[in-house]
N, C-alpha and C positions, 0 to 999 in steps of 0.2 A: 547357822545356815538354815533358812526357812524351807518349807516344803517345795516351793517353786524351784529354788536353786538345786535341791536334791534331785529333782526330775530333769534338770537341764544337763545336757552332755558336758563332759569335761572340756571338750574343745570349745563349746559355745561359752562356757564360763571364762575360759582363758581369753577368748575374743572380747568379751565384755570388759574384763579387767585390764588387759594389755593394750587394747586398741579402742578406748572409750569413744573417741570421736568417730571412728569408723562404725562402731556399734550403734552410736546415736543416729548416724545417717542411715544405716541399714534399718533400724527400728522405725525411723520416720517413714521410710519407703513402705515398710510392711503396714504401718498404720494407715497411710494414704491409700494403699491398695485395698485394705479392708473397708475403708469408707466409701469407695466407689463400686465395690462389688454388689451385684444384685442378689447374691446368696445370703441367706440368713447365717448366723454364727454356727449353728449345728451343722448345716449342710457344708459350709466352707471348711469346718474342722474335719469332717469326714472325708471330703475331697482331698484335703491336704494329707491326711493319713494314707490315702490311696497312692498319692504321688510319692510320698516318702517310702512306702513299701516297694514300689516299682524301682525307685532310684537307689535302693539299698541304704537308706539313711536311718538305719535302725537306732542309732544313738539318740535321735530326737523323738522317737516314737513315744516313750513314757510321758514326756512333757505334753505332746500334742494329744495323746489319749486323755490326759487330765483336762485339757481345754475342751475336747469334744464331750467328755462326761459332764463337765460344768455347764456346757451349752445344752445338755439334755439328751445326749446320745445314749442309747442303750448298749449293753454288752454285745448284743446281736448285731446292732448297727455298726459298731466298731469292727467286729469280725468281718462283716460284709464289706466294709470299706477297705480293709486290708486285702481281702481276697478278690475284689472286683477287677484287679488287673490280671488275673489268671489267664484269660483268653489272649490278651495282647502281649503280656510279658512272660507268661509261663509260671512255673512253680517257684520261681525265685521269691515271689511275694510271700511264700509260706515261711520264710526266715523271719519275717516281722511278726508273724502270728503269735508265737509264745510270748514275745516281748509285750505286744499290745494287750494280750489277755492278762498277763501278770500285772501290768500297769493298771488295767481297769479294776482288777480284783484287789489291788493293794489298799490297805487301810490308810486313812489320813492323806488322801490324795487331793485335798482341797487346797487351792492357792492361798 
């Protein structure tokens, strides 16, 4: 198992393995949305982390922190992205903070 797979949530790995046609369709949609986005990769990655934090999708945080870091995001930018939802969503976003920090600080986080 490579570094990328280690960072993927168990549920997403099961999705890829057990429903490959659905996963392929999903990933195609993700790629198409990335292509039409006006955001650069770093900004889009940080925005995605903010959304994941608000929606309590903590299992995907390590993988998406790796993508943000690869796109050039600093540790402080990742922290700010996780916490940007505080005014609208409240302190629930803080649940994602230790996960994001641990993922950012983890060695060997390259895809």
